C-alpha positions as CSV (number, residue, x, y, z in Angstrom):
1,X,90.5,99.8,73.7
2,X,94.1,99.2,74.6
3,X,95.9,102.2,76.0
4,X,98.9,103.1,73.8
5,X,101.6,105.7,73.7
6,X,99.3,108.3,72.2
7,X,97.4,108.4,75.5
8,X,100.5,109.0,77.7
9,X,100.7,112.7,77.1
10,X,98.2,113.1,80.0
11,X,101.0,112.0,82.3
12,X,103.6,114.3,80.8
13,X,101.4,117.3,81.5
14,X,101.0,116.7,85.2
15,X,102.3,119.4,87.6
16,X,104.3,118.5,90.6
17,X,101.2,119.0,92.9
18,X,99.0,117.0,90.5
19,X,101.6,114.2,90.4
20,X,101.6,114.0,94.2
21,X,97.8,114.1,94.4
22,X,97.7,111.1,92.0
23,X,100.1,109.2,94.3
24,X,98.1,110.1,97.4
25,X,94.6,109.8,95.7
26,X,93.4,107.1,98.2
27,X,94.3,109.2,101.2
28,X,92.5,112.3,99.7
29,X,89.4,110.2,99.3
30,X,89.5,109.0,102.9
31,X,90.1,112.5,104.3
32,X,87.3,113.8,102.2
33,X,85.0,111.2,103.7
34,X,86.1,112.2,107.2
35,X,85.5,115.9,106.4
36,X,82.1,115.2,105.0
37,X,81.0,113.5,108.3
38,X,82.4,116.3,110.4
39,X,80.6,118.9,108.3
40,X,77.4,116.9,108.7
41,X,77.8,116.8,112.5
42,X,78.6,120.5,112.6
43,X,75.5,121.4,110.7
44,X,73.2,118.9,112.6
45,X,74.4,119.8,116.1
46,X,74.8,123.5,115.6
47,X,78.1,123.3,117.5
48,X,80.2,125.3,115.1
49,X,82.8,126.4,117.6
50,X,83.5,122.8,118.6
51,X,84.1,121.6,115.1
52,X,86.1,124.5,113.6
53,X,89.4,123.4,115.2
54,X,89.2,119.7,114.0
55,X,87.9,120.8,110.6
56,X,90.9,123.2,110.4
57,X,93.2,120.3,111.1
58,X,91.5,118.2,108.5
59,X,92.0,120.9,105.9
60,X,95.7,121.1,106.9
61,X,96.0,117.4,106.2
62,X,94.7,117.9,102.7
63,X,97.2,120.6,102.1
64,X,100.0,118.4,103.5
65,X,99.0,115.6,101.1
66,X,99.3,118.0,98.2
67,X,102.6,119.2,99.4
68,X,103.9,115.6,99.5
69,X,104.5,115.5,103.2
70,X,103.9,111.7,103.3
71,X,105.4,111.1,106.7
72,X,102.5,112.9,108.2
73,X,100.3,110.0,107.3
74,X,102.2,107.2,109.0
75,X,100.1,105.3,111.5
76,X,101.8,106.7,114.6
77,X,101.1,110.2,113.4
78,X,97.4,109.7,112.8
79,X,96.5,108.4,116.2
80,X,96.3,111.8,117.8
81,X,94.0,113.1,115.1
82,X,91.7,110.1,115.2
83,X,91.5,110.4,119.0
84,X,90.5,114.1,118.8
85,X,87.7,113.2,116.4
86,X,86.3,110.4,118.4
87,X,86.6,112.2,121.7
88,X,84.7,115.2,120.2
89,X,81.9,113.0,119.0
90,X,81.7,111.2,122.3
91,X,81.5,114.5,124.2
92,X,78.7,115.8,121.9
93,X,76.7,112.6,122.2
94,X,76.8,112.8,126.0
95,X,75.6,116.5,125.8
96,X,72.7,115.7,123.4
97,X,69.3,114.9,124.8
98,X,67.5,114.6,121.4
99,X,67.1,110.9,120.6
100,X,67.0,111.4,116.8
101,X,70.1,113.6,116.9
102,X,71.8,111.1,119.1
103,X,71.1,108.4,116.6
104,X,72.6,110.5,113.8
105,X,75.7,111.1,115.9
106,X,76.1,107.4,116.6
107,X,75.8,106.7,112.9
108,X,78.5,109.2,112.0
109,X,80.8,107.8,114.7
110,X,80.3,104.3,113.2
111,X,81.2,105.6,109.7
112,X,84.3,107.3,111.0
113,X,85.5,104.3,112.9
114,X,85.2,102.3,109.7
115,X,87.1,105.0,107.7
116,X,89.8,105.1,110.4
117,X,90.2,101.4,110.2
118,X,90.8,101.6,106.5
119,X,93.0,104.7,107.0
120,X,95.2,102.7,109.4
121,X,95.7,100.0,106.8
122,X,96.6,102.6,104.1
123,X,98.9,104.4,106.4
124,X,100.8,101.2,107.2
125,X,101.0,100.4,103.5
126,X,102.2,104.0,102.7
127,X,104.9,103.6,105.4
128,X,106.2,100.5,103.7
129,X,106.0,102.1,100.3
130,X,108.0,105.2,101.4
131,X,110.6,103.0,103.2
132,X,111.0,100.6,100.3
133,X,109.7,102.4,97.2
134,X,110.2,99.6,94.7
135,X,109.1,96.7,97.0
136,X,106.5,94.1,96.0
137,X,104.6,92.6,98.9
138,X,102.9,89.3,99.1
139,X,99.5,88.6,100.7
140,X,97.7,85.3,101.2
141,X,94.5,85.2,99.1
142,X,92.5,85.0,102.3
143,X,93.9,88.1,103.9
144,X,93.7,90.0,100.6
145,X,90.0,89.2,100.3
146,X,89.5,90.1,104.0
147,X,91.2,93.5,103.5
148,X,88.8,94.3,100.6
149,X,85.8,93.1,102.6
150,X,86.9,95.7,105.2
151,X,86.9,98.3,102.4
152,X,83.5,97.2,101.2
153,X,82.1,97.4,104.8
154,X,83.4,101.0,105.1
155,X,81.8,102.1,101.9
156,X,78.5,100.5,102.9
157,X,78.7,102.2,106.3
158,X,79.3,105.6,104.7
159,X,76.0,105.2,102.8
160,X,74.1,105.3,106.1
161,X,71.6,102.8,104.9
162,X,71.1,104.0,101.4
163,X,72.5,100.7,100.1
164,X,74.2,97.5,101.1
165,X,77.1,95.7,99.4
166,X,76.4,92.0,99.1
167,X,78.2,89.1,97.5
168,X,75.3,86.6,97.2
169,X,72.7,87.3,94.6
170,X,70.1,85.6,96.8
171,X,70.7,88.2,99.4
172,X,70.4,91.2,97.0
173,X,67.6,93.7,97.6
174,X,66.7,96.3,94.9
175,X,69.0,99.0,96.3
176,X,72.0,96.7,97.0
177,X,75.2,96.4,95.1
178,X,76.1,92.9,94.1
179,X,79.9,92.6,94.1
180,X,81.6,89.4,92.9
181,X,85.2,89.6,94.2
182,X,87.4,86.6,93.3
183,X,91.1,86.1,93.9
184,X,93.1,83.1,92.6
185,X,96.8,82.4,92.5
186,X,99.2,79.9,91.1
187,X,101.9,81.0,93.7
188,X,101.0,78.8,96.7
189,X,97.9,80.8,97.5
190,X,99.7,84.2,97.5
191,X,99.3,87.3,95.4
192,X,102.3,89.7,95.0
193,X,102.2,93.4,94.0
194,X,103.5,96.8,94.9
195,X,101.4,98.6,97.5
196,X,100.4,101.3,95.1
197,X,98.9,98.8,92.7
198,X,96.7,97.6,95.6
199,X,95.6,101.2,95.8
200,X,94.7,101.2,92.1
201,X,92.5,98.2,92.6
202,X,90.6,99.8,95.4
203,X,90.2,103.1,93.5
204,X,88.9,101.4,90.4
205,X,86.4,99.4,92.4
206,X,85.3,102.6,94.1
207,X,84.8,104.2,90.7
208,X,82.7,101.3,89.5
209,X,80.5,101.6,92.5
210,X,80.3,105.4,92.2
211,X,79.1,105.3,88.6
212,X,76.8,102.4,89.0
213,X,73.3,102.9,90.4
214,X,72.3,100.9,93.5
215,X,71.0,97.5,92.4
216,X,73.9,97.2,90.0
217,X,76.5,94.5,89.6
218,X,80.3,94.8,89.8
219,X,82.6,91.9,88.9
220,X,86.2,92.0,90.2
221,X,88.9,89.5,89.5
222,X,92.5,89.2,90.5
223,X,94.6,86.4,89.1
224,X,98.2,85.7,90.0
225,X,100.3,83.7,87.5
226,X,103.9,83.1,88.0
227,X,105.1,86.0,86.0
228,X,101.9,88.0,85.5
229,X,99.3,89.7,87.6
230,X,96.0,90.3,86.0
231,X,93.2,92.5,87.4
232,X,89.7,93.1,85.9
233,X,86.8,95.2,87.1
234,X,83.6,95.3,85.2
235,X,80.3,97.0,86.0
236,X,76.9,97.5,84.4
237,X,76.8,101.2,85.3
238,X,76.6,104.5,83.4
239,X,79.5,103.9,81.1
240,X,81.5,106.5,79.2
241,X,80.4,108.1,75.9
242,X,82.4,106.6,73.1
243,X,83.8,109.9,71.9
244,X,85.3,110.7,75.3
245,X,87.3,107.5,75.9
246,X,90.5,109.1,74.7
247,X,90.1,111.9,77.3
248,X,89.0,109.9,80.3
249,X,92.6,109.5,81.7
250,X,93.2,113.3,81.8
251,X,93.7,114.7,85.3
252,X,90.4,115.9,86.7
253,X,88.3,114.9,83.6
254,X,84.9,113.5,84.2
255,X,82.7,112.1,81.5
256,X,79.9,114.5,80.5
257,X,77.2,111.9,81.4
258,X,78.2,111.8,85.1
259,X,79.2,115.5,85.8
260,X,75.8,116.1,87.5
261,X,76.7,113.5,90.2
262,X,78.0,114.7,93.5
263,X,81.4,113.1,94.2
264,X,84.0,113.3,96.9
265,X,86.8,112.2,94.5
266,X,89.2,114.5,92.6
267,X,88.5,113.0,89.2
268,X,92.0,111.4,88.8
269,X,91.5,107.8,89.7
270,X,92.0,106.7,86.1
271,X,95.0,109.0,85.8
272,X,96.5,107.2,88.7
273,X,95.7,103.8,87.3
274,X,97.4,104.7,84.0
275,X,100.4,106.2,85.8
276,X,101.0,103.2,88.0
277,X,100.5,100.7,85.1
278,X,103.1,102.6,83.0
279,X,105.5,102.7,85.9
280,X,105.2,98.9,86.3
281,X,105.6,98.2,82.6
282,X,102.1,96.9,82.3
283,X,99.2,97.2,79.9
284,X,95.8,98.7,80.4
285,X,92.6,98.1,78.4
286,X,89.3,100.0,78.8
287,X,86.0,99.2,77.1
288,X,82.9,101.2,77.8
289,X,79.6,102.2,76.4
290,X,77.2,104.9,77.7
291,X,74.4,103.3,79.8
292,X,76.1,99.8,79.4
293,X,78.9,99.9,81.9
294,X,82.7,99.8,81.8
295,X,85.3,97.1,81.9
296,X,89.0,97.8,82.8
297,X,91.7,95.2,82.5
298,X,95.3,95.7,83.7
299,X,98.2,93.2,83.3
300,X,101.4,93.7,85.2
301,X,104.5,91.6,84.6
302,X,106.0,90.3,87.8
303,X,109.8,90.6,87.8
304,X,111.4,87.2,88.5
305,X,113.3,88.5,91.5
306,X,110.0,89.4,93.2
307,X,108.5,86.0,92.4
308,X,111.5,84.4,94.2
309,X,111.9,86.9,97.0
310,X,108.4,88.2,97.4
311,X,106.7,85.0,98.5
312,X,107.2,85.7,102.1
313,X,103.7,86.5,103.4
314,X,103.1,90.0,104.9
315,X,100.1,90.8,106.9
316,X,99.5,94.5,106.8
317,X,95.8,94.2,107.7
318,X,96.4,92.5,111.0
319,X,99.4,94.6,111.9
320,X,97.3,97.8,111.6
321,X,94.4,96.4,113.6
């Protein structure tokens, strides 16, 4: 199904706060992951008084995201928060004598370090986006793939052993996700896109994983032509009931067949994908069938000025450590 003008009313109905939440969707997801780990440690250690302050600061960050205080999430402003979290966990680990609890604390610290690594990359990208809102950035195919491998590793870490993410079918165990992630380019080994579209790619891959049971397969492709960027993500997951496809882009809407699932997301990843695609004069297609997976394709025209001027390689990943 190709998304047409009849589906765009979902964007016109967004409030100012919802509009900002859509733009900051990736940050909200990451902060939610951090909050989940802190709540887990608070419960497991029984150290309520030690966690209340940092959880309060975490909640403040969520409110600031919704109030569009984007400058708060530049890399230099997040370092103090990250240090507080890691220092607290290190202190608690040293004070704990229970081996099993110590292991749980170490696991949570590993998860948080991975989340912070991804957060640093997103923060650097956000800073560039705010400084140059219409800018397209170019990435080598290799660094683009490496960036997403970092993302996959963080998702896997967050599962705490419930599943792995593998890219070789011969290495797949029954509970592993098999993700084929391929990137090709006709532009001298570079892909070019606005930072916010890179966010959309991550969000839609995360959705595919979220609504596919462990053991499932997810195929992701990015293809850069001279004047067109094409992205496809396809899974063999739960799919969407046919009679709900027209509603799936509404802010906060979740298909009836997945509402029973716990999720840290806000239910507006597809709203964001549609919003960004429209802003970039692109086209979006979605095909889905309940119990038979979902396929999303987005095509974005690349303005000629960005093909000519955007071929200077930028390395956000390495800059942000």
